[in-house]
NUSE-70268 format. One record per residue: residue number from 0; chain; z, y, x of N, C-alpha, C, O in turn. Coordinates in nm, 2 decimals. Layout:
<nodes>
> num/chaine/n_w/n_v/n_u/ca_w/ca_v/ca_u/c_w/c_v/c_u/o_w/o_v/o_u
> NUM/A/Z/Y/X/Z/Y/X/Z/Y/X/Z/Y/X
...
</nodes>
This chain:
<nodes>
> num/chaine/n_w/n_v/n_u/ca_w/ca_v/ca_u/c_w/c_v/c_u/o_w/o_v/o_u
> 0/A/-0.01/-0.11/0.08/0.00/0.00/0.01/0.00/0.13/0.08/-0.04/0.23/0.03
> 1/A/0.05/0.12/0.20/0.07/0.24/0.29/-0.07/0.30/0.31/-0.09/0.42/0.28
> 2/A/-0.17/0.21/0.35/-0.31/0.27/0.38/-0.38/0.34/0.25/-0.44/0.45/0.25
> 3/A/-0.35/0.28/0.15/-0.41/0.33/0.02/-0.33/0.47/-0.01/-0.40/0.57/-0.04
> 4/A/-0.21/0.47/0.00/-0.14/0.60/-0.03/-0.16/0.70/0.06/-0.15/0.81/0.02
> 5/A/-0.18/0.67/0.19/-0.23/0.78/0.28/-0.37/0.82/0.26/-0.40/0.94/0.27
> 6/A/-0.46/0.73/0.24/-0.59/0.76/0.22/-0.60/0.85/0.09/-0.68/0.95/0.09
> 7/A/-0.52/0.82/-0.03/-0.54/0.89/-0.15/-0.48/1.02/-0.12/-0.52/1.11/-0.20
> 8/A/-0.37/1.06/-0.03/-0.33/1.19/-0.01/-0.41/1.27/0.07/-0.42/1.39/0.05
> 9/A/-0.48/1.20/0.17/-0.58/1.28/0.26/-0.70/1.33/0.18/-0.73/1.45/0.18
> 10/A/-0.77/1.23/0.09/-0.87/1.27/0.01/-0.85/1.37/-0.09/-0.94/1.46/-0.10
> 11/A/-0.74/1.37/-0.16/-0.68/1.45/-0.25/-0.67/1.61/-0.19/-0.70/1.71/-0.25
> 12/A/-0.62/1.62/-0.06/-0.60/1.72/0.00/-0.73/1.79/0.06/-0.75/1.91/0.06
> 13/A/-0.81/1.70/0.10/-0.94/1.76/0.15/-1.04/1.81/0.06/-1.09/1.92/0.07
> 14/A/-1.05/1.72/-0.04/-1.14/1.76/-0.15/-1.10/1.83/-0.28/-1.17/1.86/-0.38
> 15/A/-0.95/1.85/-0.26/-0.89/1.91/-0.37/-0.94/1.84/-0.52/-0.98/1.91/-0.62
> 16/A/-0.92/1.71/-0.52/-0.96/1.64/-0.63/-0.86/1.53/-0.65/-0.80/1.48/-0.56
> 17/A/-0.85/1.48/-0.78/-0.76/1.37/-0.81/-0.83/1.24/-0.77/-0.94/1.23/-0.83
> 18/A/-0.79/1.15/-0.69/-0.85/1.02/-0.65/-0.76/0.92/-0.68/-0.64/0.95/-0.71
> 19/A/-0.80/0.81/-0.67/-0.71/0.68/-0.72/-0.74/0.57/-0.62/-0.86/0.56/-0.58
> 20/A/-0.65/0.49/-0.59/-0.68/0.37/-0.51/-0.67/0.23/-0.59/-0.57/0.22/-0.67
> 21/A/-0.76/0.14/-0.58/-0.74/0.02/-0.66/-0.70/-0.09/-0.58/-0.74/-0.10/-0.46
> 22/A/-0.62/-0.18/-0.63/-0.57/-0.30/-0.58/-0.61/-0.42/-0.65/-0.62/-0.41/-0.78
> 23/A/-0.62/-0.53/-0.59/-0.64/-0.66/-0.66/-0.54/-0.75/-0.60/-0.49/-0.73/-0.50
> 24/A/-0.52/-0.86/-0.67/-0.42/-0.96/-0.62/-0.49/-1.03/-0.49/-0.61/-1.06/-0.48
> 25/A/-0.39/-1.06/-0.40/-0.41/-1.12/-0.27/-0.49/-1.27/-0.30/-0.45/-1.35/-0.38
> 26/A/-0.59/-1.29/-0.23/-0.64/-1.41/-0.23/-0.57/-1.52/-0.15/-0.56/-1.51/-0.03
> 27/A/-0.53/-1.61/-0.21/-0.44/-1.72/-0.14/-0.51/-1.87/-0.15/-0.59/-1.89/-0.24
> 28/A/-0.46/-1.95/-0.07/-0.52/-2.08/-0.07/-0.42/-2.17/-0.16/-0.31/-2.12/-0.19
> 29/A/-0.45/-2.29/-0.19/-0.36/-2.37/-0.28/-0.23/-2.39/-0.20/-0.14/-2.45/-0.26
> 30/A/-0.22/-2.35/-0.08/-0.08/-2.38/-0.02/0.00/-2.23/-0.02/0.11/-2.22/0.02
> 31/A/-0.08/-2.13/-0.07/-0.01/-2.00/-0.08/-0.02/-1.92/0.03/0.04/-1.81/0.03
> 32/A/-0.12/-1.96/0.14/-0.15/-1.88/0.24/-0.26/-1.80/0.20/-0.36/-1.85/0.14
> 33/A/-0.25/-1.65/0.25/-0.36/-1.56/0.21/-0.46/-1.58/0.29/-0.45/-1.63/0.41
> 34/A/-0.59/-1.54/0.23/-0.71/-1.53/0.32/-0.71/-1.41/0.39/-0.71/-1.31/0.32
> 35/A/-0.71/-1.39/0.51/-0.71/-1.25/0.58/-0.71/-1.28/0.73/-0.71/-1.39/0.78
> 36/A/-0.72/-1.16/0.80/-0.74/-1.16/0.94/-0.61/-1.21/1.02/-0.62/-1.25/1.14
> 37/A/-0.49/-1.21/0.93/-0.35/-1.24/1.00/-0.33/-1.38/0.96/-0.22/-1.43/0.99
> 38/A/-0.40/-1.46/0.90/-0.38/-1.59/0.85/-0.47/-1.69/0.90/-0.59/-1.70/0.85
> 39/A/-0.44/-1.77/1.00/-0.54/-1.88/1.04/-0.67/-1.81/1.10/-0.67/-1.71/1.17
> 40/A/-0.77/-1.88/1.07/-0.90/-1.84/1.12/-0.96/-1.75/1.03/-1.00/-1.79/0.92
> 41/A/-0.98/-1.61/1.06/-1.02/-1.51/0.98/-1.18/-1.53/0.97/-1.26/-1.57/1.05
> 42/A/-1.20/-1.49/0.83/-1.35/-1.48/0.79/-1.38/-1.33/0.77/-1.34/-1.26/0.68
> 43/A/-1.47/-1.29/0.87/-1.51/-1.15/0.86/-1.63/-1.13/0.79/-1.72/-1.22/0.79
> 44/A/-1.66/-1.01/0.73/-1.80/-0.98/0.67/-1.90/-0.94/0.77/-2.02/-0.96/0.74
> 45/A/-1.86/-0.89/0.90/-1.95/-0.88/1.01/-2.00/-0.99/1.07/-1.92/-1.08/1.11
> 46/A/-2.13/-1.00/1.08/-2.22/-1.10/1.12/-2.18/-1.15/1.26/-2.18/-1.27/1.29
> 47/A/-2.14/-1.06/1.33/-2.11/-1.05/1.48/-1.97/-1.13/1.51/-1.95/-1.20/1.61
> 48/A/-1.89/-1.11/1.41/-1.76/-1.18/1.42/-1.74/-1.31/1.33/-1.66/-1.40/1.36
> 49/A/-1.82/-1.31/1.24/-1.81/-1.44/1.18/-1.97/-1.47/1.13/-2.02/-1.39/1.04
> 50/A/-2.03/-1.58/1.18/-2.17/-1.59/1.16/-2.19/-1.65/1.01/-2.11/-1.70/0.95
> 51/A/-2.31/-1.63/0.97/-2.34/-1.71/0.84/-2.29/-1.85/0.83/-2.23/-1.89/0.74
> 52/A/-2.33/-1.91/0.94/-2.29/-2.07/0.95/-2.14/-2.07/0.93/-2.09/-2.16/0.86
> 53/A/-2.07/-1.99/1.00/-1.93/-2.00/1.00/-1.87/-1.99/0.85/-1.79/-2.06/0.80
> 54/A/-1.93/-1.88/0.78/-1.90/-1.86/0.63/-1.93/-1.96/0.56/-1.86/-1.99/0.47
> 55/A/-2.04/-2.02/0.58/-2.10/-2.13/0.50/-2.02/-2.26/0.51/-2.00/-2.33/0.41
> 56/A/-1.97/-2.28/0.63/-1.89/-2.40/0.65/-1.74/-2.38/0.60/-1.68/-2.47/0.55
> 57/A/-1.69/-2.26/0.62/-1.56/-2.23/0.57/-1.56/-2.25/0.43/-1.46/-2.32/0.38
> 58/A/-1.66/-2.21/0.33/-1.66/-2.23/0.20/-1.68/-2.39/0.16/-1.61/-2.44/0.08
> 59/A/-1.78/-2.45/0.24/-1.79/-2.59/0.23/-1.65/-2.67/0.23/-1.63/-2.77/0.16
> 60/A/-1.57/-2.62/0.32/-1.43/-2.69/0.33/-1.32/-2.66/0.23/-1.21/-2.71/0.23
> 61/A/-1.35/-2.57/0.13/-1.26/-2.54/0.04/-1.23/-2.66/-0.05/-1.33/-2.73/-0.09
> 62/A/-1.11/-2.70/-0.09/-1.07/-2.80/-0.18/-1.13/-2.77/-0.33/-1.15/-2.66/-0.38
> 63/A/-1.13/-2.89/-0.39/-1.16/-2.90/-0.53/-1.08/-2.80/-0.61/-1.14/-2.72/-0.69
> 64/A/-0.96/-2.79/-0.60/-0.87/-2.72/-0.66/-0.88/-2.57/-0.66/-0.81/-2.50/-0.75
> 65/A/-0.96/-2.52/-0.56/-0.99/-2.38/-0.56/-1.12/-2.34/-0.61/-1.15/-2.22/-0.61
> 66/A/-1.20/-2.43/-0.65/-1.34/-2.40/-0.67/-1.35/-2.31/-0.81/-1.44/-2.22/-0.82
> 67/A/-1.28/-2.32/-0.91/-1.29/-2.26/-1.03/-1.27/-2.11/-0.99/-1.36/-2.03/-1.01
> 68/A/-1.15/-2.08/-0.93/-1.11/-1.94/-0.89/-1.22/-1.88/-0.81/-1.28/-1.78/-0.85
> 69/A/-1.26/-1.94/-0.69/-1.35/-1.90/-0.59/-1.49/-1.87/-0.64/-1.54/-1.76/-0.60
> 70/A/-1.54/-1.94/-0.71/-1.68/-1.92/-0.78/-1.66/-1.80/-0.87/-1.75/-1.71/-0.86
> 71/A/-1.55/-1.79/-0.95/-1.54/-1.66/-1.04/-1.51/-1.53/-0.96/-1.55/-1.42/-1.00
> 72/A/-1.44/-1.55/-0.84/-1.40/-1.42/-0.75/-1.53/-1.39/-0.67/-1.56/-1.27/-0.68
> 73/A/-1.60/-1.48/-0.59/-1.68/-1.45/-0.49/-1.82/-1.47/-0.52/-1.90/-1.45/-0.43
> 74/A/-1.85/-1.50/-0.65/-2.02/-1.50/-0.69/-2.02/-1.41/-0.80/-1.92/-1.37/-0.85
> 75/A/-2.15/-1.39/-0.84/-2.19/-1.32/-0.95/-2.27/-1.42/-1.07/-2.34/-1.38/-1.16
> 76/A/-2.24/-1.55/-1.04/-2.28/-1.65/-1.14/-2.21/-1.64/-1.29/-2.09/-1.64/-1.30
> 77/A/-2.29/-1.63/-1.39/-2.24/-1.64/-1.52/-2.15/-1.74/-1.53/-2.16/-1.84/-1.46
> 78/A/-2.05/-1.71/-1.62/-1.95/-1.82/-1.65/-2.00/-1.96/-1.70/-1.94/-2.06/-1.67
> 79/A/-2.11/-1.94/-1.77/-2.16/-2.06/-1.84/-2.21/-2.15/-1.71/-2.20/-2.27/-1.72
> 80/A/-2.27/-2.09/-1.61/-2.32/-2.17/-1.49/-2.23/-2.20/-1.41/-2.27/-2.29/-1.34
> 81/A/-2.11/-2.14/-1.39/-1.99/-2.20/-1.33/-1.94/-2.30/-1.39/-1.90/-2.39/-1.31
> 82/A/-1.92/-2.31/-1.54/-1.87/-2.44/-1.60/-1.96/-2.55/-1.58/-1.91/-2.66/-1.58
> 83/A/-2.09/-2.53/-1.58/-2.19/-2.64/-1.56/-2.17/-2.69/-1.40/-2.17/-2.81/-1.37
> 84/A/-2.16/-2.59/-1.33/-2.13/-2.64/-1.18/-2.00/-2.74/-1.17/-2.01/-2.85/-1.13
> 85/A/-1.89/-2.69/-1.22/-1.78/-2.75/-1.21/-1.79/-2.88/-1.28/-1.74/-2.97/-1.22
> 86/A/-1.85/-2.90/-1.40/-1.89/-3.03/-1.48/-1.96/-3.10/-1.38/-1.92/-3.21/-1.36
> 87/A/-2.06/-3.08/-1.33/-2.16/-3.15/-1.23/-2.07/-3.20/-1.12/-2.07/-3.32/-1.08
> 88/A/-1.98/-3.10/-1.05/-1.91/-3.16/-0.94/-1.82/-3.27/-0.97/-1.82/-3.37/-0.90
> 89/A/-1.74/-3.24/-1.09/-1.64/-3.35/-1.12/-1.70/-3.48/-1.14/-1.62/-3.57/-1.14
> 90/A/-1.82/-3.50/-1.17/-1.89/-3.62/-1.19/-1.90/-3.70/-1.06/-1.88/-3.82/-1.07
> 91/A/-1.92/-3.63/-0.95/-1.93/-3.69/-0.83/-1.88/-3.59/-0.72/-1.96/-3.54/-0.64
> 92/A/-1.74/-3.57/-0.71/-1.67/-3.46/-0.62/-1.72/-3.50/-0.47/-1.72/-3.41/-0.38
> 93/A/-1.74/-3.61/-0.45/-1.76/-3.66/-0.30/-1.90/-3.59/-0.24/-1.92/-3.58/-0.12
> 94/A/-1.99/-3.55/-0.35/-2.12/-3.49/-0.30/-2.09/-3.34/-0.26/-2.16/-3.28/-0.18
> 95/A/-1.97/-3.29/-0.30/-1.95/-3.14/-0.28/-2.03/-3.05/-0.34/-2.05/-2.95/-0.28
> 96/A/-2.09/-3.07/-0.46/-2.19/-2.98/-0.52/-2.13/-2.85/-0.54/-2.20/-2.75/-0.52
> 97/A/-2.01/-2.85/-0.59/-1.94/-2.72/-0.61/-1.93/-2.63/-0.49/-1.96/-2.51/-0.49
> 98/A/-1.88/-2.69/-0.38/-1.86/-2.63/-0.25/-2.00/-2.56/-0.20/-2.00/-2.45/-0.14
> 99/A/-2.11/-2.65/-0.22/-2.23/-2.60/-0.17/-2.27/-2.49/-0.24/-2.31/-2.39/-0.19
> 100/A/-2.26/-2.50/-0.39/-2.29/-2.38/-0.46/-2.21/-2.25/-0.42/-2.26/-2.14/-0.41
> 101/A/-2.08/-2.27/-0.39/-2.01/-2.15/-0.36/-2.05/-2.10/-0.23/-2.06/-1.98/-0.20
> 102/A/-2.08/-2.20/-0.14/-2.11/-2.16/0.00/-2.26/-2.08/0.02/-2.28/-1.99/0.09
> 103/A/-2.33/-2.13/-0.06/-2.47/-2.08/-0.08/-2.46/-1.95/-0.14/-2.53/-1.86/-0.08
> 104/A/-2.39/-1.92/-0.24/-2.40/-1.79/-0.32/-2.33/-1.68/-0.23/-2.38/-1.57/-0.21
> 105/A/-2.21/-1.72/-0.17/-2.15/-1.62/-0.09/-2.21/-1.59/0.04/-2.20/-1.47/0.08
> 106/A/-2.26/-1.68/0.10/-2.34/-1.64/0.23/-2.47/-1.57/0.20/-2.53/-1.50/0.29
> 107/A/-2.52/-1.59/0.09/-2.65/-1.51/0.05/-2.60/-1.36/0.00/-2.67/-1.27/0.03
> 108/A/-2.50/-1.35/-0.05/-2.44/-1.23/-0.08/-2.39/-1.14/0.04/-2.40/-1.02/0.04
> 109/A/-2.35/-1.20/0.15/-2.30/-1.12/0.26/-2.40/-1.10/0.35/-2.41/-1.00/0.42
> 110/A/-2.51/-1.21/0.37/-2.61/-1.20/0.47/-2.73/-1.23/0.46/-2.80/-1.26/0.55
> 111/A/-2.76/-1.23/0.31/-2.92/-1.23/0.27/-2.98/-1.37/0.29/-2.92/-1.47/0.33
> 112/A/-3.12/-1.37/0.25/-3.19/-1.48/0.28/-3.20/-1.53/0.41/-3.19/-1.65/0.43
> 113/A/-3.21/-1.44/0.51/-3.21/-1.49/0.66/-3.08/-1.56/0.71/-3.09/-1.67/0.77
> 114/A/-2.95/-1.50/0.67/-2.85/-1.55/0.68/-2.81/-1.68/0.62/-2.74/-1.76/0.68
> 115/A/-2.87/-1.70/0.49/-2.85/-1.83/0.44/-2.93/-1.93/0.49/-2.88/-2.05/0.50
> 116/A/-3.05/-1.89/0.52/-3.15/-2.01/0.60/-3.09/-2.05/0.73/-3.12/-2.16/0.77
> 117/A/-3.02/-1.97/0.80/-2.98/-2.00/0.93/-2.87/-2.11/0.90/-2.87/-2.22/0.95
> 118/A/-2.77/-2.05/0.81/-2.65/-2.12/0.79/-2.70/-2.28/0.73/-2.65/-2.38/0.78
> 119/A/-2.78/-2.29/0.64/-2.84/-2.42/0.61/-2.90/-2.51/0.71/-2.89/-2.63/0.72
> 120/A/-2.98/-2.43/0.78/-3.04/-2.51/0.88/-2.94/-2.56/1.00/-2.95/-2.68/1.05
> 121/A/-2.86/-2.47/1.03/-2.75/-2.51/1.13/-2.67/-2.63/1.06/-2.62/-2.72/1.13
> 122/A/-2.64/-2.63/0.93/-2.57/-2.74/0.89/-2.65/-2.88/0.88/-2.59/-2.99/0.90
> 123/A/-2.78/-2.87/0.84/-2.87/-2.98/0.86/-2.89/-3.04/0.99/-2.90/-3.17/1.00
> 124/A/-2.89/-2.96/1.08/-2.93/-3.00/1.24/-2.78/-3.07/1.28/-2.78/-3.18/1.33
> 125/A/-2.68/-2.99/1.27/-2.54/-3.03/1.32/-2.47/-3.14/1.25/-2.40/-3.21/1.31
> 126/A/-2.49/-3.16/1.13/-2.41/-3.25/1.05/-2.50/-3.34/0.97/-2.45/-3.44/0.93
> 127/A/-2.62/-3.32/0.95/-2.71/-3.43/0.91/-2.81/-3.48/1.01/-2.90/-3.56/0.98
> 128/A/-2.80/-3.42/1.13/-2.89/-3.48/1.24/-3.02/-3.47/1.21/-3.10/-3.57/1.24
> 129/A/-3.06/-3.36/1.14/-3.23/-3.34/1.09/-3.31/-3.30/1.21/-3.29/-3.19/1.25
> 130/A/-3.39/-3.38/1.26/-3.50/-3.36/1.36/-3.59/-3.27/1.31/-3.64/-3.18/1.38
> 131/A/-3.63/-3.29/1.17/-3.73/-3.20/1.13/-3.69/-3.08/1.11/-3.78/-2.99/1.12
> 132/A/-3.57/-3.04/1.07/-3.52/-2.91/1.07/-3.52/-2.84/1.20/-3.55/-2.72/1.21
> 133/A/-3.48/-2.91/1.30/-3.46/-2.86/1.44/-3.61/-2.83/1.48/-3.64/-2.72/1.54
> 134/A/-3.70/-2.91/1.45/-3.83/-2.89/1.51/-3.91/-2.76/1.44/-4.01/-2.70/1.49
> 135/A/-3.85/-2.73/1.31/-3.91/-2.60/1.23/-3.85/-2.47/1.29/-3.89/-2.36/1.25
> 136/A/-3.76/-2.48/1.37/-3.69/-2.34/1.41/-3.79/-2.26/1.52/-3.87/-2.31/1.60
> 137/A/-3.76/-2.14/1.50/-3.81/-2.05/1.60/-3.72/-2.03/1.71/-3.60/-2.04/1.70
> 138/A/-3.77/-1.99/1.84/-3.70/-1.97/1.94/-3.57/-1.89/1.90/-3.46/-1.93/1.93
> 139/A/-3.60/-1.76/1.83/-3.47/-1.67/1.80/-3.38/-1.76/1.71/-3.26/-1.76/1.74
> 140/A/-3.42/-1.83/1.61/-3.33/-1.92/1.54/-3.25/-2.00/1.62/-3.12/-2.00/1.62
> 141/A/-3.30/-2.06/1.69/-3.25/-2.17/1.79/-3.14/-2.11/1.86/-3.03/-2.15/1.84
> 142/A/-3.17/-2.00/1.93/-3.07/-1.92/1.99/-2.96/-1.86/1.91/-2.85/-1.83/1.96
> 143/A/-2.99/-1.84/1.79/-2.88/-1.78/1.69/-2.79/-1.88/1.67/-2.67/-1.86/1.69
> 144/A/-2.84/-2.01/1.63/-2.77/-2.11/1.59/-2.67/-2.18/1.70/-2.56/-2.22/1.68
> 145/A/-2.73/-2.18/1.82/-2.66/-2.23/1.94/-2.63/-2.14/2.04/-2.66/-2.14/2.15
> 146/A/-2.54/-2.04/1.98/-2.50/-1.90/2.05/-2.43/-1.94/2.19/-2.43/-1.88/2.30
> 147/A/-2.36/-2.05/2.17/-2.27/-2.10/2.28/-2.33/-2.19/2.38/-2.27/-2.24/2.48
> 148/A/-2.46/-2.21/2.36/-2.52/-2.31/2.44/-2.58/-2.26/2.57/-2.61/-2.14/2.56
> 149/A/-2.60/-2.31/2.66/-2.69/-2.27/2.79/-2.82/-2.28/2.74/-2.87/-2.37/2.68
> 150/A/-2.90/-2.15/2.77/-3.04/-2.14/2.72/-3.14/-2.16/2.87/-3.10/-2.09/2.97
> 151/A/-3.23/-2.23/2.87/-3.30/-2.27/2.98/-3.45/-2.26/2.96/-3.48/-2.33/2.87
> 152/A/-3.53/-2.20/3.02/-3.68/-2.20/3.01/-3.74/-2.29/3.12/-3.73/-2.26/3.24
> 153/A/-3.81/-2.39/3.09/-3.86/-2.50/3.19/-4.00/-2.53/3.18/-4.06/-2.55/3.08
> 154/A/-4.07/-2.52/3.30/-4.22/-2.56/3.30/-4.23/-2.71/3.27/-4.15/-2.78/3.33
> 155/A/-4.32/-2.76/3.18/-4.34/-2.90/3.18/-4.40/-2.97/3.28/-4.50/-2.91/3.33
> 156/A/-4.37/-3.07/3.34/-4.45/-3.15/3.45/-4.46/-3.28/3.38/-4.36/-3.32/3.33
> 157/A/-4.57/-3.34/3.38/-4.58/-3.49/3.33/-4.49/-3.58/3.43/-4.48/-3.55/3.55
> 158/A/-4.44/-3.69/3.36/-4.37/-3.78/3.46/-4.23/-3.77/3.47/-4.17/-3.87/3.52
> 159/A/-4.18/-3.67/3.43/-4.03/-3.63/3.45/-3.94/-3.73/3.36/-3.95/-3.73/3.23
> 160/A/-3.85/-3.80/3.42/-3.77/-3.88/3.35/-3.65/-3.83/3.29/-3.63/-3.71/3.31
> 161/A/-3.56/-3.88/3.23/-3.45/-3.83/3.15/-3.35/-3.79/3.26/-3.30/-3.68/3.26
> 162/A/-3.33/-3.87/3.34/-3.21/-3.85/3.47/-3.26/-3.71/3.54/-3.18/-3.62/3.57
> 163/A/-3.38/-3.71/3.57/-3.42/-3.58/3.67/-3.41/-3.46/3.58/-3.37/-3.36/3.62
> 164/A/-3.46/-3.47/3.44/-3.47/-3.37/3.36/-3.32/-3.31/3.33/-3.29/-3.19/3.34
> 165/A/-3.22/-3.42/3.31/-3.08/-3.39/3.28/-3.02/-3.31/3.42/-2.94/-3.21/3.41
> 166/A/-3.06/-3.36/3.53/-3.01/-3.29/3.65/-3.06/-3.16/3.66/-2.98/-3.08/3.71
> 167/A/-3.19/-3.13/3.64/-3.27/-3.01/3.67/-3.20/-2.91/3.57/-3.20/-2.79/3.60
> 168/A/-3.15/-2.94/3.46/-3.09/-2.81/3.37/-2.95/-2.81/3.37/-2.89/-2.74/3.29
> 169/A/-2.89/-2.88/3.47/-2.74/-2.85/3.50/-2.64/-2.93/3.41/-2.53/-2.88/3.39
> 170/A/-2.70/-3.04/3.35/-2.61/-3.12/3.26/-2.47/-3.18/3.35/-2.35/-3.18/3.32
> 171/A/-2.53/-3.22/3.47/-2.42/-3.29/3.55/-2.42/-3.25/3.70/-2.52/-3.19/3.76
> 172/A/-2.30/-3.28/3.75/-2.28/-3.23/3.88/-2.34/-3.31/3.99/-2.38/-3.27/4.10
> 173/A/-2.35/-3.43/3.94/-2.40/-3.54/4.05/-2.50/-3.64/3.97/-2.50/-3.64/3.84
> 174/A/-2.57/-3.71/4.04/-2.65/-3.81/3.99/-2.58/-3.92/3.94/-2.62/-3.98/3.84
> 175/A/-2.45/-3.97/4.01/-2.37/-4.06/3.97/-2.30/-4.04/3.83/-2.28/-4.14/3.76
> 176/A/-2.27/-3.93/3.80/-2.21/-3.86/3.68/-2.31/-3.88/3.57/-2.28/-3.93/3.46
> 177/A/-2.44/-3.84/3.60/-2.55/-3.85/3.51/-2.56/-3.98/3.47/-2.56/-4.01/3.35
> 178/A/-2.59/-4.08/3.57/-2.62/-4.22/3.53/-2.51/-4.28/3.43/-2.53/-4.34/3.33
> 179/A/-2.37/-4.23/3.48/-2.27/-4.30/3.42/-2.27/-4.27/3.26/-2.26/-4.35/3.16
> 180/A/-2.28/-4.14/3.25/-2.26/-4.07/3.10/-2.40/-4.11/3.03/-2.39/-4.15/2.91
> 181/A/-2.52/-4.11/3.08/-2.64/-4.15/3.01/-2.63/-4.29/2.96/-2.66/-4.32/2.85
> 182/A/-2.59/-4.37/3.06/-2.59/-4.53/3.04/-2.48/-4.55/2.93/-2.50/-4.66/2.86
> 183/A/-2.38/-4.47/2.91/-2.28/-4.51/2.83/-2.31/-4.44/2.69/-2.24/-4.47/2.59
> 184/A/-2.40/-4.37/2.68/-2.45/-4.32/2.54/-2.40/-4.18/2.52/-2.39/-4.14/2.40
> 185/A/-2.36/-4.10/2.61/-2.31/-3.98/2.60/-2.41/-3.86/2.61/-2.37/-3.75/2.62
> 186/A/-2.55/-3.89/2.61/-2.64/-3.79/2.63/-2.73/-3.81/2.52/-2.78/-3.92/2.48
> 187/A/-2.76/-3.68/2.46/-2.85/-3.68/2.34/-2.96/-3.59/2.36/-2.95/-3.50/2.43
> 188/A/-3.08/-3.62/2.30/-3.19/-3.53/2.30/-3.26/-3.51/2.16/-3.33/-3.60/2.11
> 189/A/-3.24/-3.40/2.11/-3.30/-3.38/1.97/-3.21/-3.46/1.88/-3.27/-3.53/1.79
> 190/A/-3.08/-3.47/1.89/-3.00/-3.56/1.82/-3.02/-3.71/1.82/-2.97/-3.79/1.73
> 191/A/-3.09/-3.76/1.91/-3.11/-3.90/1.94/-3.05/-3.94/2.07/-3.07/-3.87/2.17
> 192/A/-2.97/-4.05/2.08/-2.90/-4.09/2.18/-2.99/-4.16/2.29/-3.06/-4.26/2.26
> 193/A/-2.99/-4.10/2.41/-3.08/-4.15/2.51/-2.99/-4.24/2.61/-2.89/-4.19/2.66
> 194/A/-3.03/-4.36/2.63/-2.93/-4.45/2.70/-3.01/-4.50/2.84/-2.96/-4.55/2.93
> 195/A/-3.14/-4.47/2.84/-3.24/-4.51/2.95/-3.27/-4.39/3.04/-3.35/-4.30/3.01
> 196/A/-3.21/-4.38/3.16/-3.23/-4.27/3.24/-3.37/-4.27/3.31/-3.41/-4.16/3.36
> 197/A/-3.45/-4.38/3.31/-3.59/-4.36/3.35/-3.69/-4.34/3.25/-3.81/-4.35/3.27
> 198/A/-3.64/-4.31/3.10/-3.74/-4.30/3.01/-3.83/-4.15/3.03/-3.76/-4.06/3.05
> 199/A/-3.94/-4.14/3.02/-4.02/-4.03/3.05/-4.03/-3.93/2.95/-4.05/-3.97/2.84
> 200/A/-4.01/-3.81/2.98/-4.01/-3.71/2.87/-4.16/-3.68/2.84/-4.25/-3.64/2.92
> 201/A/-4.18/-3.70/2.72/-4.33/-3.65/2.66/-4.31/-3.57/2.54/-4.20/-3.55/2.49
> 202/A/-4.42/-3.52/2.49/-4.43/-3.42/2.38/-4.43/-3.52/2.26/-4.48/-3.63/2.26
> 203/A/-4.36/-3.46/2.16/-4.36/-3.53/2.03/-4.25/-3.61/2.01/-4.20/-3.63/1.89
> 204/A/-4.20/-3.65/2.12/-4.06/-3.74/2.11/-3.93/-3.66/2.17/-3.83/-3.65/2.10
> 205/A/-3.96/-3.61/2.29/-3.85/-3.53/2.37/-3.86/-3.39/2.34/-3.76/-3.33/2.32
> 206/A/-3.99/-3.34/2.32/-4.03/-3.21/2.32/-4.08/-3.20/2.17/-4.17/-3.28/2.14
> 207/A/-4.02/-3.09/2.08/-4.07/-3.10/1.95/-4.17/-3.00/1.95/-4.20/-2.92/2.05
> 208/A/-4.24/-3.00/1.82/-4.36/-2.91/1.80/-4.34/-2.77/1.83/-4.44/-2.70/1.86
> 209/A/-4.21/-2.72/1.82/-4.18/-2.59/1.86/-4.17/-2.57/1.99/-4.14/-2.46/2.03
> 210/A/-4.20/-2.66/2.08/-4.16/-2.65/2.23/-4.02/-2.63/2.26/-3.99/-2.54/2.35
> 211/A/-3.92/-2.70/2.19/-3.80/-2.69/2.22/-3.73/-2.83/2.24/-3.77/-2.92/2.17
> 212/A/-3.65/-2.83/2.31/-3.56/-2.96/2.32/-3.41/-2.92/2.31/-3.36/-2.83/2.37
> 213/A/-3.34/-3.00/2.23/-3.20/-2.96/2.22/-3.12/-3.07/2.28/-3.12/-3.18/2.22
> 214/A/-3.05/-3.04/2.39/-2.98/-3.15/2.47/-2.82/-3.13/2.43/-2.77/-3.02/2.41
> 215/A/-2.77/-3.24/2.42/-2.62/-3.24/2.40/-2.55/-3.35/2.48/-2.59/-3.46/2.48
> 216/A/-2.44/-3.30/2.56/-2.38/-3.42/2.64/-2.23/-3.42/2.58/-2.16/-3.31/2.58
> 217/A/-2.19/-3.54/2.54/-2.06/-3.55/2.47/-2.08/-3.49/2.33/-2.19/-3.50/2.27
> 218/A/-1.97/-3.43/2.28/-1.96/-3.38/2.14/-1.99/-3.24/2.11/-2.01/-3.20/2.00
> 219/A/-1.98/-3.16/2.24/-1.98/-3.02/2.22/-2.06/-2.92/2.32/-2.08/-2.80/2.31
> 220/A/-2.11/-3.00/2.42/-2.18/-2.93/2.53/-2.34/-2.94/2.49/-2.41/-3.04/2.51
> 221/A/-2.38/-2.83/2.45/-2.53/-2.81/2.40/-2.61/-2.73/2.52/-2.56/-2.65/2.59
> 222/A/-2.73/-2.77/2.52/-2.83/-2.70/2.61/-2.95/-2.69/2.52/-2.99/-2.78/2.46
> 223/A/-3.01/-2.57/2.51/-3.15/-2.54/2.46/-3.25/-2.51/2.56/-3.24/-2.42/2.64
> 224/A/-3.35/-2.60/2.56/-3.46/-2.59/2.66/-3.57/-2.54/2.59/-3.62/-2.60/2.49
> 225/A/-3.63/-2.43/2.63/-3.78/-2.39/2.59/-3.88/-2.42/2.69/-3.87/-2.36/2.80
> 226/A/-3.97/-2.50/2.66/-4.07/-2.56/2.74/-4.19/-2.46/2.75/-4.23/-2.41/2.64
> 227/A/-4.25/-2.42/2.87/-4.36/-2.32/2.88/-4.46/-2.40/2.95/-4.57/-2.35/2.98
</nodes>
């Protein structure tokens, strides 16, 4: 209330007009914790602080018990459509139809069509392992989705094998480490596990039609390779 009162007083004095502050009830989770910058992982409206993908995923993780309230609070869907959404969701809650509807509408509201597209493509690539979605990305979209990944531009040379490729982009410190992790199944190329270090890199399999290869070592270490 302090900020509202101070703002009301300042605006009234500067403009010599009567102004009002508007308050709404705090948004809280089912456990009573508030949604906000001081509680857990904050969700910001600013794209640079909370990406469209993070907003989308945050809403996908909301429990069923919150759907009715959040759909009515954070979307402009007609009440009839919300009721239909909840009815469809209750028939097969494991499909998370209600959460998808919430995530889609809120991400679209905050970040527009481009933000929603990036969020949905990110979800399909990271959680549904969609190679087709990955192949459809532009270089800019790939870098947007994998912001924390190392980005490498590489000249294609026929005959390069998985082992040499992985070493050349800095995935491993030594050849011994590379052989151990690749043979153990910890090296992925375009969401496919690569266990043969001698397999040769070829277009269409290891290099997608957008001239991108997405490399993952372990669970979280990503490398985006743009082939020239």
